[in-house]
C-alpha positions in Angstrom: 70.0 94.6 115.0 69.9 90.8 114.9 70.8 90.8 111.2 73.9 92.9 112.0 74.9 90.3 114.7 74.4 87.5 112.1 76.6 89.4 109.6 79.4 89.8 112.2 79.4 86.1 113.0 79.6 84.8 109.4 82.9 84.1 107.6 83.7 86.6 104.9 83.2 84.0 102.1 79.7 83.4 103.3 78.9 87.1 103.1 80.4 87.3 99.6 78.3 84.3 98.5 75.2 86.0 100.0 75.8 89.0 97.6 77.2 91.3 100.2 80.7 91.6 98.7 80.4 95.4 98.2 79.1 96.0 101.8 81.5 97.8 104.1 83.6 95.5 106.3 86.0 98.1 107.8 85.5 101.8 108.3 88.2 104.1 109.5 88.1 107.9 109.1 87.4 108.4 105.4 88.4 104.9 104.3 85.9 102.1 103.6 87.0 98.5 102.8 84.4 96.2 101.3 84.1 92.5 102.3 85.5 91.6 98.8 88.5 93.8 99.2 89.2 92.6 102.8 89.0 89.0 101.4 91.6 89.9 98.7 93.9 91.5 101.2 93.7 88.6 103.6 94.4 86.2 100.8 97.5 88.1 99.8 98.7 88.1 103.4 98.1 84.4 103.7 100.0 83.7 100.5 102.9 85.8 101.7 103.1 84.0 105.0 103.0 80.6 103.2 105.9 81.8 100.9 107.8 82.5 104.1 107.4 79.0 105.4 104.3 79.0 107.5 101.8 76.2 107.2 98.0 76.4 107.5 97.0 76.2 111.2 100.1 77.9 112.6 99.5 80.9 114.8 100.8 84.3 113.8 101.2 87.3 116.0 100.8 90.9 114.6 102.2 94.1 115.9 100.7 97.4 114.7 102.6 100.5 115.6 101.0 103.9 116.2 100.2 105.8 113.1 
């Protein structure tokens, strides 16, 4: 249990460096996203936001509609 709490409090890059890149980061219904895939998706989102003029440190709000 303590190890799970430690995993949840570490940044994604630390988990990847610890060799846990393939471990599940997100689970929803039948979908599983690994820490490595989550890191890639976050990187793509960050790059897209920078292309649109945001700078590191700026806050971004998200809105997720019902699916």
